[in-house]
VEXDREN-2710 file (C-alpha; in Angstrom, 1 decimal):
% VEXDREN-2710
k/r/px/py/pz
1/MET/-61.8/-83.7/67.2
2/GLU/-59.3/-84.3/70.3
3/MET/-61.6/-86.0/72.3
4/ALA/-62.0/-88.8/70.1
5/ARG/-58.8/-90.0/70.3
6/LEU/-58.3/-89.4/74.1
7/SER/-56.2/-92.2/76.0
8/ALA/-58.5/-94.7/78.2
9/ASP/-55.8/-93.2/80.9
10/ARG/-56.7/-90.1/82.3
11/LEU/-55.2/-87.7/85.0
12/LEU/-58.0/-85.3/85.8
13/LEU/-56.7/-82.0/87.8
14/LEU/-59.5/-79.4/87.2
15/GLY/-61.1/-80.2/90.4
16/PRO/-60.1/-82.5/93.0
17/LEU/-57.4/-84.7/91.6
18/GLN/-58.1/-88.1/90.1
19/VAL/-56.7/-90.9/87.5
20/THR/-58.9/-93.3/86.1
21/GLN/-57.9/-96.2/84.0
22/ASN/-60.1/-97.4/81.3
23/GLY/-62.7/-95.0/82.7
24/VAL/-62.3/-96.5/86.2
25/PRO/-61.6/-94.1/88.8
26/LEU/-58.2/-95.1/91.0
27/ASN/-57.8/-94.9/94.7
28/GLN/-55.9/-91.1/95.6
29/PRO/-52.9/-91.2/97.2
30/PRO/-53.8/-89.8/101.1
31/SER/-50.9/-88.0/101.0
32/ARG/-50.8/-84.2/100.1
33/LYS/-47.5/-84.2/98.8
34/VAL/-47.8/-87.0/96.7
35/ARG/-50.6/-85.6/95.0
36/ALA/-49.2/-82.4/95.1
37/LEU/-46.0/-83.8/92.9
38/LEU/-48.2/-85.7/90.5
39/GLY/-50.5/-82.4/89.5
40/TYR/-46.8/-80.0/89.8
41/LEU/-45.1/-82.9/87.3
42/ALA/-47.7/-83.3/84.7
43/MET/-48.5/-79.8/84.2
44/ALA/-44.2/-79.3/83.7
45/GLN/-42.9/-79.6/80.1
46/ARG/-39.9/-80.7/80.4
47/PRO/-38.6/-82.2/82.9
48/VAL/-37.6/-81.2/86.3
49/THR/-34.5/-81.4/88.6
50/ARG/-34.6/-83.1/92.3
51/GLU/-33.5/-79.8/93.4
52/LYS/-36.1/-78.0/92.1
53/LEU/-38.7/-80.3/92.9
54/CYS/-37.5/-80.7/97.1
55/GLU/-37.2/-76.7/97.5
56/LEU/-40.7/-76.4/96.2
57/LEU/-42.3/-79.4/98.1
58/TRP/-39.8/-79.7/101.3
59/GLU/-38.8/-75.9/102.6
60/VAL/-37.8/-77.1/105.9
61/ALA/-37.3/-81.4/105.8
62/ASP/-34.2/-83.7/107.1
63/ASP/-34.0/-85.4/104.0
64/PRO/-36.2/-83.9/101.1
65/ARG/-34.4/-86.2/98.6
66/SER/-35.4/-89.0/100.2
67/GLU/-38.8/-87.9/101.1
68/LEU/-39.1/-87.6/97.4
69/ARG/-37.8/-90.7/96.3
70/TRP/-40.9/-92.0/99.0
71/CYS/-43.6/-90.0/97.0
72/LEU/-42.2/-91.1/93.5
73/SER/-42.4/-94.6/94.5
74/LYS/-46.0/-94.2/95.8
75/LEU/-47.1/-92.6/92.1
76/ARG/-45.5/-95.3/90.3
77/PRO/-48.3/-97.5/90.8
78/LEU/-50.7/-95.3/90.0
79/ILE/-49.7/-93.7/86.7
80/ASP/-47.1/-96.4/85.3
81/ARG/-48.6/-99.2/83.4
82/PRO/-47.2/-103.2/82.7
83/THR/-46.2/-102.2/79.3
84/THR/-45.6/-98.2/79.6
85/THR/-43.4/-96.1/82.1
86/ARG/-44.8/-92.7/82.1
87/ILE/-42.3/-91.6/85.2
88/VAL/-38.9/-91.0/83.6
89/ALA/-36.5/-90.2/86.6
90/ASP/-32.5/-90.3/86.8
91/ARG/-30.5/-89.0/89.4
92/LYS/-30.9/-85.5/88.6
93/GLN/-34.0/-84.9/87.0
94/VAL/-37.6/-86.5/86.9
95/TRP/-40.6/-86.2/84.4
96/ILE/-43.9/-87.6/83.8
97/ASP/-44.1/-89.0/80.0
98/THR/-47.9/-87.5/78.8
99/SER/-48.0/-88.8/75.4
100/SER/-50.0/-91.9/76.3
101/LEU/-52.1/-90.0/79.0
102/ASP/-54.8/-87.5/79.0
103/VAL/-54.1/-84.6/81.7
104/ASP/-57.7/-82.8/81.4
105/ALA/-55.7/-79.3/82.3
106/GLN/-53.3/-79.8/79.0
107/SER/-56.1/-80.2/76.9
108/VAL/-58.1/-77.1/77.8
109/ALA/-54.8/-75.1/77.8
110/ARG/-54.1/-76.7/74.2
111/ARG/-57.8/-76.2/72.6
112/THR/-59.2/-73.2/74.9
113/GLN/-57.9/-70.2/72.2
114/LYS/-59.1/-72.5/69.1
115/THR/-62.1/-73.1/70.4
116/LEU/-62.5/-69.3/71.5
117/ALA/-62.1/-68.6/67.9
118/ASP/-64.2/-70.6/65.7
119/SER/-66.4/-73.0/67.4
120/SER/-69.9/-73.7/68.0
121/PRO/-71.8/-73.6/71.3
122/SER/-71.9/-77.9/71.5
123/GLU/-68.0/-77.5/71.8
124/LEU/-68.2/-74.7/74.0
125/ARG/-70.1/-76.6/76.1
126/SER/-68.2/-79.7/75.8
127/LEU/-65.1/-77.9/76.9
128/LEU/-66.3/-76.4/79.8
129/ALA/-67.6/-79.5/80.5
130/VAL/-64.1/-80.7/81.3
131/PHE/-64.2/-78.1/84.4
132/ARG/-65.0/-80.1/87.3
133/GLY/-63.8/-77.1/89.8
134/ASP/-60.8/-75.3/90.9
135/PHE/-57.4/-76.5/89.4
136/LEU/-56.5/-79.5/91.8
137/GLU/-59.7/-78.5/94.0
138/GLY/-58.9/-78.5/97.9
139/LEU/-55.5/-79.5/97.6
140/SER/-52.8/-77.3/99.9
141/ILE/-49.8/-77.4/101.2
142/ASP/-48.6/-76.2/105.0
143/GLY/-45.3/-74.9/104.6
144/ALA/-44.7/-75.0/101.1
145/PRO/-44.6/-71.0/99.8
146/SER/-43.3/-71.9/96.4
147/PHE/-46.0/-74.5/95.8
148/GLU/-48.7/-72.9/97.2
149/ASN/-47.8/-69.7/94.9
150/TRP/-47.4/-72.1/92.1
151/LEU/-50.9/-73.6/92.8
152/ALA/-52.5/-70.2/92.9
153/GLY/-51.1/-69.6/89.5
154/GLN/-52.2/-72.4/88.5
155/ARG/-55.8/-71.8/89.9
156/HIS/-56.1/-68.0/88.5
157/ARG/-54.7/-69.0/84.8
158/PHE/-57.6/-72.0/84.9
159/GLY/-60.2/-69.8/86.2
160/GLN/-59.8/-67.1/83.4
161/LEU/-60.0/-69.5/80.7
162/ARG/-63.3/-70.9/82.2
163/LEU/-64.2/-67.5/82.3
164/GLN/-63.3/-66.6/78.6
165/LEU/-65.2/-69.9/77.5
166/LEU/-68.3/-69.0/79.7
167/GLU/-68.2/-65.2/78.1
168/ARG/-68.0/-66.6/74.4
169/LEU/-70.9/-69.1/75.5
170/SER/-72.9/-66.0/76.7
171/SER/-72.2/-64.2/73.7
172/VAL/-73.0/-66.9/70.8
173/LEU/-76.9/-68.1/73.2
174/PRO/-79.7/-66.3/72.2
175/PRO/-79.3/-63.3/74.2
176/GLU/-82.4/-63.9/76.5
177/SER/-82.6/-67.5/77.1
178/ASP/-82.5/-69.3/80.1
179/GLU/-79.5/-71.3/79.1
180/ARG/-77.1/-67.6/78.6
181/ILE/-78.9/-66.6/82.4
182/GLU/-77.6/-70.1/83.6
183/VAL/-74.0/-69.4/82.1
184/LEU/-73.9/-65.4/82.9
185/ARG/-74.4/-67.2/87.0
186/GLU/-72.2/-69.4/86.1
187/CYS/-69.6/-66.7/85.1
188/ILE/-70.2/-64.6/88.3
189/GLU/-69.3/-67.9/90.3
190/VAL/-65.9/-68.0/88.6
191/ALA/-65.6/-63.9/88.9
192/PRO/-68.1/-62.7/91.7
193/PHE/-66.3/-59.2/91.9
194/ASP/-66.8/-58.3/88.4
195/GLU/-69.1/-55.9/88.4
196/THR/-69.8/-56.4/84.7
197/LEU/-71.3/-59.7/84.7
198/HIS/-73.7/-58.4/87.4
199/ILE/-74.9/-56.1/85.2
200/GLU/-75.2/-58.2/82.3
201/LEU/-77.2/-60.5/84.6
202/VAL/-79.6/-58.2/85.6
203/ARG/-79.8/-56.8/81.9
204/THR/-80.8/-60.1/80.5
205/LEU/-83.5/-60.8/82.9
206/LEU/-84.7/-57.2/82.7
207/ARG/-85.1/-57.5/78.8
208/GLY/-86.6/-61.3/79.1
209/GLY/-89.2/-59.7/81.3
210/HIS/-88.0/-61.8/84.5
211/TYR/-88.2/-58.3/86.7
212/ALA/-88.9/-59.9/90.0
213/GLU/-85.8/-62.4/89.2
214/ALA/-83.9/-59.2/88.3
215/GLN/-84.8/-57.7/91.7
216/ARG/-83.5/-60.8/93.8
217/GLN/-80.2/-60.7/91.6
218/ILE/-79.8/-57.1/92.4
219/ASP/-80.2/-57.0/96.0
220/ALA/-77.9/-60.6/96.0
221/SER/-75.3/-58.9/94.0
222/VAL/-74.9/-55.5/95.9
223/LYS/-74.9/-58.1/99.6
224/ARG/-72.3/-59.8/97.9
225/PHE/-70.1/-56.6/97.2
226/GLN/-71.4/-55.1/100.6
227/THR/-70.1/-58.3/102.4
228/GLU/-66.8/-58.0/101.1
229/GLY/-66.6/-54.2/102.0
230/ILE/-66.1/-53.2/98.4
231/ASP/-67.4/-50.0/97.4
232/GLN/-70.8/-50.5/95.4
233/GLU/-72.3/-47.2/94.1
234/SER/-71.4/-47.8/90.2
235/LEU/-72.8/-51.1/90.6
236/GLU/-75.9/-49.4/92.0
237/ALA/-75.7/-46.8/89.3
238/ALA/-75.2/-49.0/86.6
239/PHE/-78.2/-51.1/87.6
240/ALA/-80.0/-48.0/87.8
241/ALA/-79.1/-47.3/83.9
242/ALA/-80.7/-50.7/83.2
243/ARG/-83.8/-49.8/84.8
244/ARG/-84.3/-46.6/82.8
245/SER/-83.2/-48.5/79.6
246/THR/-86.2/-51.2/80.2
247/SER/-89.4/-49.7/79.0
248/ASN/-91.9/-51.7/80.5
249/PRO/-93.2/-49.6/83.3
250/ALA/-93.5/-52.9/86.1
251/VAL/-89.8/-52.8/86.3
252/VAL/-90.6/-49.1/88.3
253/SER/-92.7/-50.8/90.9
254/LEU/-90.4/-53.9/91.5
255/ILE/-86.7/-51.9/91.7
256/ASP/-86.5/-49.4/94.1
257/ALA/-85.5/-46.1/92.0
258/ALA/-84.7/-43.7/95.4
259/ARG/-82.2/-46.4/96.2
260/PHE/-80.3/-46.3/92.4
261/ASP/-80.9/-42.7/91.8
262/ALA/-79.6/-41.3/95.3
263/PRO/-77.4/-38.2/94.8
264/SER/-74.4/-39.9/96.4
265/SER/-74.6/-41.9/93.6
266/PRO/-73.2/-39.6/90.3
267/PRO/-74.9/-40.7/87.1
268/ALA/-72.7/-42.6/84.5
269/THR/-72.6/-39.8/81.9
270/ALA/-70.4/-37.4/84.6
271/THR/-67.8/-39.6/83.1
272/ARG/-68.1/-39.2/80.0
273/GLY/-65.2/-38.2/79.0
274/PRO/-62.7/-35.0/79.6
275/THR/-63.5/-31.2/78.7
276/LEU/-60.9/-29.3/76.2
277/LEU/-60.7/-25.5/76.6
278/LEU/-59.1/-23.9/73.5
279/LEU/-57.7/-20.8/74.4
280/PRO/-57.8/-18.3/71.3
281/LEU/-54.8/-18.1/69.0
282/THR/-52.6/-15.3/69.3
283/ALA/-51.0/-13.6/66.3
284/THR/-49.6/-10.7/64.9
285/PRO/-51.8/-7.6/64.2
286/GLU/-52.5/-8.0/60.5
287/SER/-53.4/-11.8/61.2
288/ILE/-55.5/-11.1/64.3
289/ALA/-58.8/-12.0/62.4
290/ASP/-57.5/-15.2/61.0
291/ALA/-56.2/-16.5/64.5
292/ASP/-59.8/-15.9/65.7
293/SER/-61.6/-17.3/62.2
294/LEU/-59.4/-20.3/63.0
295/THR/-60.1/-20.8/67.0
296/SER/-63.6/-20.6/66.0
297/ASP/-63.5/-23.2/63.0
298/VAL/-61.7/-25.6/65.4
299/ILE/-64.0/-25.0/68.2
300/PHE/-66.8/-25.8/65.7
301/GLY/-65.1/-28.5/64.2
302/PHE/-64.3/-30.2/67.5
303/ALA/-67.9/-30.1/68.8
304/LYS/-69.0/-32.2/65.7
305/LEU/-66.6/-34.7/65.9
306/ARG/-68.4/-35.4/69.2
307/SER/-65.1/-37.0/70.6
308/PHE/-65.1/-35.0/73.5
309/SER/-66.8/-32.2/75.3
310/ILE/-65.4/-28.3/74.1
311/ILE/-65.9/-24.8/76.1
312/ALA/-67.9/-22.9/73.8
313/ARG/-66.8/-20.3/71.5
314/GLY/-68.0/-17.0/73.6
315/THR/-66.9/-18.4/76.7
316/ALA/-62.8/-19.4/75.3
317/PHE/-63.1/-15.9/74.2
318/SER/-63.6/-14.4/77.8
319/LEU/-60.9/-16.1/78.9
320/ARG/-58.1/-15.5/76.4
321/ASN/-56.3/-13.3/79.2
322/LEU/-56.0/-15.8/81.9
323/THR/-53.9/-17.8/82.1
324/SER/-53.8/-21.9/81.3
325/ALA/-54.5/-23.1/85.2
326/ALA/-56.7/-20.1/85.8
327/ALA/-59.4/-20.7/82.6
328/ALA/-59.2/-24.5/82.9
329/ALA/-60.4/-24.0/86.8
330/LEU/-63.4/-21.8/85.9
331/VAL/-64.4/-24.4/82.9
332/ASN/-63.4/-27.3/84.8
333/ALA/-61.5/-28.2/81.9
334/ARG/-59.0/-31.3/82.1
335/TYR/-56.9/-29.9/78.9
336/VAL/-56.2/-26.8/77.6
337/ALA/-54.6/-26.0/74.2
338/SER/-53.2/-22.7/72.9
339/GLY/-51.4/-21.8/70.1
340/HIS/-49.9/-18.8/67.5
341/LEU/-50.6/-18.2/63.8
342/ARG/-47.8/-16.3/62.1
343/ARG/-47.0/-15.4/58.7
344/ASP/-43.8/-16.5/57.0
345/GLY/-43.4/-15.4/53.4
346/LYS/-46.0/-17.5/51.3
347/ARG/-47.4/-19.7/54.3
348/TYR/-49.2/-19.7/56.6
349/LEU/-47.6/-21.5/60.0
350/ALA/-49.9/-22.3/63.2
351/SER/-48.1/-24.0/66.0
352/VAL/-50.5/-25.7/69.0
353/GLU/-49.6/-27.1/72.2
354/LEU/-51.8/-29.1/74.3
355/ILE/-51.4/-28.6/78.1
356/ASP/-51.7/-29.8/81.4
357/PRO/-53.5/-27.2/83.2
358/LYS/-52.6/-28.4/86.5
359/SER/-48.9/-28.9/86.0
360/ASP/-48.8/-26.8/83.2
361/ARG/-46.7/-29.5/81.5
362/ILE/-46.9/-30.0/77.5
363/PHE/-48.5/-32.9/76.1
364/TRP/-47.9/-32.3/73.0
365/VAL/-47.3/-29.7/70.1
366/ASP/-47.1/-29.7/66.4
367/GLU/-47.1/-26.9/63.7
368/PHE/-49.3/-27.1/60.7
369/SER/-48.7/-24.7/57.9
370/CYS/-50.6/-24.0/54.3
371/ASN/-50.4/-21.6/51.4
372/ALA/-51.1/-17.9/52.7
373/ASP/-52.2/-17.1/48.9
374/ASP/-55.2/-18.8/49.9
375/SER/-55.8/-16.8/52.8
376/PHE/-59.6/-17.5/52.2
377/ALA/-59.1/-20.7/52.7
378/VAL/-56.5/-20.7/56.1
379/PRO/-58.8/-21.4/58.5
380/SER/-60.5/-24.6/57.2
381/LEU/-57.8/-26.2/55.8
382/LEU/-55.5/-25.9/59.0
383/ALA/-58.6/-26.4/61.3
384/ALA/-58.6/-29.7/60.1
385/ARG/-55.2/-31.0/60.6
386/ILE/-55.7/-29.3/64.5
387/ILE/-58.9/-30.9/65.6
388/THR/-57.4/-34.3/64.1
389/GLY/-54.1/-33.9/66.0
390/LEU/-56.2/-33.0/69.2
391/ASP/-58.3/-35.4/68.8
392/ALA/-55.8/-38.4/68.6
393/GLU/-53.1/-37.0/70.9
394/ILE/-56.1/-36.6/73.9
395/HIS/-57.4/-40.1/72.8
396/VAL/-53.8/-41.6/73.9
397/ILE/-53.5/-39.8/76.7
398/GLU/-57.0/-40.8/77.9
399/ARG/-56.2/-44.6/76.6
400/ASN/-52.9/-44.9/78.7
401/ARG/-54.8/-43.2/82.0
402/ALA/-57.3/-46.1/81.3
403/LEU/-55.0/-48.9/81.5
404/LEU/-53.6/-47.7/84.2
405/MET/-56.5/-47.9/86.3
406/PRO/-57.5/-51.3/87.9
407/PRO/-60.4/-52.9/85.8
408/ALA/-62.9/-53.3/88.9
409/SER/-62.5/-49.3/89.4
410/LEU/-63.3/-48.1/85.2
411/ASP/-66.0/-46.1/84.7
412/ALA/-67.9/-46.0/80.8
413/TRP/-65.2/-43.4/79.3
414/GLN/-62.5/-45.8/81.2
415/ALA/-63.8/-49.0/79.8
416/TYR/-64.6/-47.2/76.4
417/HIS/-60.8/-46.7/75.6
418/ARG/-59.6/-50.1/77.5
419/GLY/-61.7/-51.3/74.2
420/LEU/-60.7/-49.1/71.6
421/THR/-57.1/-50.5/72.7
422/SER/-57.8/-54.1/72.8
423/MET/-59.6/-53.6/69.4
424/SER/-56.5/-52.1/68.0
425/ARG/-54.7/-55.3/68.3
426/PHE/-56.6/-56.9/65.3
427/THR/-56.4/-60.5/67.5
428/SER/-59.1/-62.8/68.3
429/ASP/-58.0/-62.0/72.0
430/GLY/-58.1/-59.0/71.8
431/ASN/-61.4/-58.8/69.9
432/ARG/-62.7/-60.5/72.6
433/LYS/-61.3/-58.1/75.3
434/ALA/-62.6/-55.3/73.4
435/GLN/-66.3/-56.6/73.3
436/HIS/-65.7/-57.1/77.4
437/PHE/-64.6/-53.4/77.8
438/PHE/-67.4/-51.9/75.0
439/LYS/-69.9/-54.0/77.1
440/ARG/-68.7/-52.5/80.5
441/ALA/-69.0/-49.2/79.0
442/ILE/-72.6/-49.5/77.9
443/ALA/-73.8/-51.3/81.1
444/PHE/-72.9/-48.2/83.1
445/ASP/-73.6/-45.8/80.3
446/PRO/-76.3/-46.7/78.1
447/THR/-76.6/-43.6/76.0
448/PHE/-72.9/-43.3/75.5
449/SER/-73.2/-44.6/71.8
450/ARG/-69.5/-44.4/71.2
451/SER/-69.1/-47.6/72.8
452/TYR/-72.2/-49.1/70.6
453/ALA/-69.9/-48.1/67.7
454/GLY/-66.9/-49.7/69.0
455/LEU/-68.8/-52.7/69.6
456/SER/-70.0/-53.1/66.0
457/PHE/-66.8/-52.6/64.9
458/THR/-65.6/-55.7/66.9
459/HIS/-68.5/-57.6/64.8
460/PHE/-67.4/-56.3/61.7
461/HIS/-63.9/-57.5/62.5
462/ASN/-64.8/-61.1/63.3
463/ALA/-67.0/-61.3/59.9
464/PHE/-64.6/-59.8/58.0
465/HIS/-61.4/-61.7/59.5
466/LEU/-61.3/-63.3/63.0
467/ASN/-65.0/-65.6/62.6
468/VAL/-65.6/-65.7/59.4
469/ARG/-67.5/-69.0/60.2
470/GLU/-70.1/-67.2/61.9
471/SER/-70.1/-64.1/59.6
472/GLU/-74.0/-64.2/59.1
473/ARG/-74.6/-63.8/63.1
474/GLU/-71.1/-61.0/63.4
475/ILE/-73.1/-59.4/60.8
476/ALA/-76.4/-59.1/62.1
477/LEU/-74.6/-58.0/65.6
478/ALA/-73.0/-55.2/63.5
479/PHE/-76.5/-53.7/62.4
480/GLU/-77.8/-54.5/65.7
481/THR/-75.1/-52.4/67.5
482/ALA/-74.9/-49.8/64.7
483/GLY/-78.5/-49.4/65.5
484/GLU/-78.3/-49.4/69.2
485/ALA/-75.0/-46.5/68.6
486/LEU/-78.0/-44.3/66.0
487/MET/-80.2/-44.5/68.7
488/ALA/-78.4/-43.1/71.5
489/ASP/-77.1/-40.3/69.6
490/PRO/-78.4/-39.5/65.8
491/SER/-75.7/-37.0/65.4
492/ASP/-72.9/-39.2/66.2
493/PRO/-70.5/-39.5/63.2
494/ALA/-69.1/-42.6/64.5
495/ALA/-72.5/-44.3/64.4
496/HIS/-73.1/-43.8/61.1
497/CYS/-70.0/-44.9/60.3
498/ALA/-70.5/-48.3/62.1
499/LEU/-73.7/-48.6/60.1
500/GLY/-72.0/-47.7/56.6
501/ARG/-69.5/-50.6/57.8
502/ALA/-72.1/-53.1/58.7
503/GLN/-73.9/-52.5/55.0
504/TRP/-70.9/-52.9/53.1
505/LEU/-70.9/-56.3/54.9
506/ALA/-74.4/-57.1/54.1
507/HIS/-73.2/-56.0/50.2
508/ALA/-76.0/-53.0/50.2
509/HIS/-72.2/-50.8/48.9
510/ASP/-74.8/-48.0/47.8
511/CYS/-76.4/-47.7/51.4
512/ALA/-72.8/-48.7/52.6
513/VAL/-71.6/-45.1/50.6
514/GLY/-74.7/-43.1/51.7
515/ASP/-74.3/-43.6/55.4
516/LEU/-70.2/-43.3/55.4
517/ASN/-70.9/-39.5/53.5
518/ARG/-73.4/-38.8/56.3
519/SER/-70.7/-39.2/58.7
520/ILE/-68.3/-37.6/56.5
521/ARG/-71.4/-34.5/56.6
522/LEU/-71.6/-34.7/60.6
523/SER/-67.8/-34.2/60.8
524/PRO/-65.6/-34.0/57.8
525/ASN/-63.0/-34.0/60.1
526/TYR/-63.4/-38.0/61.2
527/ALA/-60.4/-39.3/59.5
528/PHE/-61.6/-43.1/59.8
529/ALA/-65.0/-42.2/58.0
530/HIS/-62.6/-40.8/55.2
531/TYR/-61.0/-44.4/55.4
532/SER/-63.7/-46.5/55.2
533/LEU/-65.3/-44.6/52.2
534/ALA/-62.0/-45.3/50.7
535/PHE/-62.3/-48.8/51.4
536/VAL/-65.8/-49.6/50.0
537/GLN/-65.1/-47.2/46.6
538/CYS/-61.9/-49.3/46.3
539/GLN/-63.5/-52.5/45.8
540/THR/-66.8/-52.1/44.0
541/GLY/-66.9/-48.1/43.4
542/ASP/-64.8/-45.3/41.7
543/PRO/-61.2/-46.2/42.2
544/GLY/-60.1/-42.7/41.5
545/SER/-62.6/-41.6/44.5
546/ALA/-61.2/-44.3/46.2
547/ILE/-58.0/-42.5/46.4
548/ASP/-59.1/-39.4/47.1
549/ALA/-61.0/-40.3/50.1
550/ALA/-57.4/-42.1/51.1
551/ASP/-55.4/-39.1/50.6
552/VAL/-57.9/-36.9/52.8
553/ALA/-57.5/-39.8/55.7
554/ALA/-54.2/-39.9/55.6
555/ARG/-54.2/-36.4/56.2
556/LEU/-56.1/-35.7/58.8
557/SER/-54.5/-38.7/61.0
558/PRO/-51.0/-39.5/59.7
559/LEU/-50.0/-41.9/62.2
560/ASP/-53.3/-43.5/62.1
561/PRO/-52.6/-47.5/63.3
562/MET/-54.9/-48.2/60.8
563/MET/-52.5/-46.8/58.3
564/PHE/-52.0/-50.1/56.6
565/GLY/-55.5/-50.1/55.8
566/THR/-55.1/-47.4/53.8
567/HIS/-52.2/-48.1/51.9
568/ARG/-54.4/-51.5/50.9
569/VAL/-57.2/-49.3/49.8
570/ARG/-54.9/-47.7/47.3
571/THR/-53.4/-50.9/46.4
572/PHE/-56.4/-52.3/45.1
573/ALA/-57.8/-48.8/43.4
574/LEU/-53.6/-48.6/41.7
575/LEU/-54.3/-52.0/40.7
576/ARG/-57.7/-51.3/39.1
577/LEU/-56.1/-48.2/37.5
578/GLY/-53.8/-50.6/35.8
579/LYS/-50.7/-49.3/37.8
580/ILE/-49.4/-52.1/39.0
581/GLN/-45.6/-51.7/40.0
582/GLU/-47.4/-48.4/42.1
583/ALA/-49.8/-50.9/43.5
584/ALA/-47.1/-53.3/44.4
585/ASP/-45.3/-50.9/46.3
586/ARG/-48.0/-49.9/48.4
587/ALA/-48.8/-53.6/48.7
588/LYS/-45.0/-54.1/50.1
589/LEU/-45.8/-51.4/52.9
590/VAL/-49.3/-53.1/53.8
591/GLY/-47.3/-56.1/54.6
592/GLN/-44.9/-54.5/56.6
593/ASN/-47.5/-52.6/58.8
594/ALA/-50.4/-55.4/58.9
595/GLY/-49.1/-57.2/62.0
596/ASP/-51.9/-60.4/62.4
597/HIS/-53.8/-59.4/59.9
598/VAL/-53.7/-62.3/57.6
599/HIS/-56.1/-60.8/54.9
600/ALA/-53.9/-57.6/54.4
601/HIS/-51.1/-59.9/54.2
602/ALA/-53.0/-61.8/51.4
603/VAL/-52.8/-58.7/49.6
604/ALA/-49.4/-57.8/50.0
605/ALA/-48.5/-61.4/48.8
606/LEU/-50.9/-61.4/45.8
607/THR/-50.2/-58.0/44.4
608/LEU/-46.5/-58.4/44.8
609/ALA/-46.9/-61.7/43.0
610/ALA/-49.4/-60.1/39.8
611/ALA/-46.6/-57.5/39.6
612/GLY/-43.7/-60.3/39.1
613/ARG/-42.1/-59.5/42.2
614/ILE/-42.0/-63.1/43.4
615/GLU/-39.3/-63.2/46.2
616/GLU/-41.3/-60.7/48.2
617/ALA/-44.5/-62.2/47.6
618/ARG/-43.0/-65.7/49.0
619/ALA/-42.2/-63.6/52.3
620/GLU/-45.8/-62.8/52.5
621/ARG/-47.2/-66.2/51.5
622/GLN/-44.8/-67.4/54.5
623/ARG/-46.1/-64.8/57.0
624/ILE/-50.3/-66.4/56.1
625/ASN/-48.7/-69.5/56.4
626/GLU/-47.8/-69.1/59.8
627/LEU/-51.0/-67.3/60.5
628/ARG/-53.5/-69.7/58.9
629/PRO/-52.1/-72.7/57.2
630/ASP/-55.4/-73.3/55.8
631/TYR/-55.9/-70.2/54.0
632/SER/-56.8/-70.3/50.6
633/PHE/-58.1/-68.2/47.7
634/ARG/-62.2/-68.7/48.7
635/GLN/-61.2/-67.2/51.7
636/PHE/-59.4/-64.1/50.8
637/LYS/-62.3/-63.6/48.0
638/GLU/-65.3/-64.0/50.6
639/VAL/-64.0/-61.2/52.4
640/LEU/-63.3/-58.7/49.9
641/HIS/-66.2/-58.0/47.4
642/MET/-64.2/-57.3/44.5
643/LEU/-65.3/-57.0/41.2
644/ASN/-64.2/-59.2/38.8
645/ASP/-61.1/-57.2/37.3
646/LEU/-59.3/-57.4/40.8
647/THR/-61.0/-61.0/41.3
648/ASP/-59.3/-62.0/38.0
649/ILE/-55.7/-60.2/38.6
650/TYR/-55.6/-62.1/42.4
651/ARG/-56.9/-65.5/41.1
652/ARG/-54.1/-65.7/38.7
653/ALA/-51.3/-64.2/40.6
654/ALA/-52.5/-67.1/43.7
655/LYS/-51.6/-69.8/41.8
656/LEU/-48.0/-67.8/41.5
657/VAL/-47.2/-68.4/45.4
658/HIS/-49.8/-71.5/45.9
659/ILE/-52.2/-70.2/47.3
660/PRO/-54.8/-73.3/47.0
661/GLU/-58.2/-72.2/45.3
END
């Protein structure tokens, strides 16, 4: 471990500047500029020109180079040792060689990401103990704006690292423990105006039965926001939601419900999501019945998807003769969709556009077709594609809206979409950010099932890919949050899908298939449920059924960011069916689209090797080495629940590309 090999000489920058030799603090130079110069050089990764240092610290000086020489002369006895010269300077450049000097800030910067991803609570505590305060706490230089800007940037950087470590520690501690409560308090001291932290602390206190303490915290939080002139309405609404979600009646008497349930504070569910108005599709007289049937099927299917609100069929049909803007204003719809159905030879063609009713700008347009000979099936065949196309496009627009919002002003719906965006990166950092936003959405609206389902999926990814060392805990959390999603909305297909994926993690494959099929029955147009079913079936079930489910997912969502997963499903299924070269072709697509997903690159490397395409396999093996140098076949086998037929094929392939057992 890094702490075991630290130098006897230390430079402490996270807090008031301090230099120690063999554990003994040395007297610090009284000059602020000497201390500033030491901090700046210690953080530099390469030599710094004297000209740059003069500009940094002496905006106005008679002889800045002379002053720089004087400052360096004060640093040498502090940093250099009789047998070690650390301050290296020539006529042009200055540098501090820190190879034999432990600099706490550099150590934290090196270790944080690994600690966040893989560490135990003790390792997190150990790294957090390095923080004695702000970076170069108490130091400022009048008349040196460049240095002050650099200093502010470093303080923000290390403040964020400290906050990430505290939040990570909070996530691995027992949910209602005293230590977690203290960690949340420390988080608030680091980020005093992050509403999410205030809300989570209050929720934790309430769940632990600390009702009086929760009331004191609510009062303190609201006062802190009021003192700074920050609108506290959303904070109060979230506290009210936390109160309502606590079953113990004692809470009602301790927390002033009237204050938080006042009409001036809109309920969090008011910002759940936008409303779509689908105007009846137009058509030629001979096709008008099909067009009306198709419109009805899209409205019905969209409602079952439960992603957004959609105006009911009767109201939508009554508005068919109005303009988009007039119709949207009557029903308060953010989006309007309209289109036309026509017959072209042996095909039905449906063109659909999504409109901003305020500006009449077209967000999205597409055309869908099916065989006109199957006229009885026209509505259902076309409706599925239209539903998923509209759903995907509205989600993209909503995510982009959320990304442009300041984090402090996000409501539940916007925080949920920020979470989706971060989660889709499939990295440890992205997953942590996603959890932060999903938890924020839940704090604002505890009845919003999709946020729980999203949170469950982040735990799935941790157990499957990003934090396998804590897979037992992550599986339990995936189950817990999926269960909370079902309690919030038993008819949400995403909640059943989340539970099915958690069941798969726990090797309850039959239960997983059952839950995923329930998700599909609730919403046949939910592409992710079809993909998830294919994911389970390709490894432990029927490979033919897996391919069928993957085909449905791809047809419903052809531009899905999870498309590499669909290719992976087909790879497994084709390999189990003995179609090795077809499997290798699919595996090639997996590798091309997998980003930083190490197991997906392993699927590509091993399948290509099994097919005898060694050069292509080696390229994927190199990518694995870049992502995780210690990657082994055991890691691959543990996260995937493959039957013996696949395991044997891949074990032989692993030897060909030198992936150790």
